[in-house]
N, C-alpha and C positions, 0 to 999 in steps of 0.2 A: 154761470148758469148750475143749477143742481137739478138732478132725476131722480124719479121716482126709486127709493130704497137706500138712496144716499144720507150718510149720516152726518149730521151738522149739529153744531152748538150756537145759541143764541149770543151774540157777542155780550160780554159784561161791562155795557156802556150806560152812562147815566147823564146825557146832555142836560137832562132838566136841572141838574145843578150847577149848569154854567149861565142858566138866565131862561128865559121865556122858552118853552119848547112844545110843540106837540106830538106825542110820542104814542103809537100806535101797537107797540110791542108792549106786553104785560111786564111788570117788573119781575114777577113769581118765576119767569122763566129766562132770564137775563142768565147767563153763565151754564144753562142747561142742554145737556144734549139730546136730540130727539132723532128723526127720521123723517126725510121727506115723503108724503104721500102724493102729491100730484103738483104740476106747475099750472096755476090757474089764470095766467095771461100777465101782459104788463101793463101797468097803471101809473099815472101821475104820482108822485110823489107826494102823499097827502101831508108829511112834516113840513114841505115846503107850501103846499096851496094853502093851508093854515094861516100862512103870512103874507097870502098874496106874492109870493115869489115866484120865479119860472122853475118849473117843476118837470125834471126829467121823468120819463117813463123807467119803472123799475119793476123787476119779476115779483109776482107774488106768489108764495106758494101755501099749500096745506103742510103744517109739521105736525106729527104724531109725537107725543112724548108719554113716558108711562109715568103715571100720577106718583108711584113711589120716589121717582127722582125728584119732585117738586114738594109733596107733602107726606108726612110719614103715616097717616091715617087713611088707609085705602085698602081695598079689596084686591084679590090676586086678578092680576090681567086688567086692572082699572087702566084707562088713557084719555087723554084730551088730545083734541084736535084744536090747532088755531092756526088762524091766517097770519102769517108774518113774512114782510118784504125782504126781499134777497140782500138787500144792504146789512142787514141786521144778521144775517149768518155769515159761519166761517165753518171752514172744515176741521174737525177736532184734531 
């Protein structure tokens, strides 16, 4: 579990290269560090639900990223907030 204010990195994983996959994590934040804003609750893993597999509940977080870590063209203090499931997050 992560708490608000925790620094996290999105795993630089590409399961869609190994065959059919349903991924809810945007490719442009894979490998990027951000900050947990809040825990949104625990939900059935949509990556399993998409294929009618049993789906364990996993935590979902709001994670804030500075846009300059993702895109070079940005304004000072630009941020982006993304919902990311906990199994995609790791400590940097």
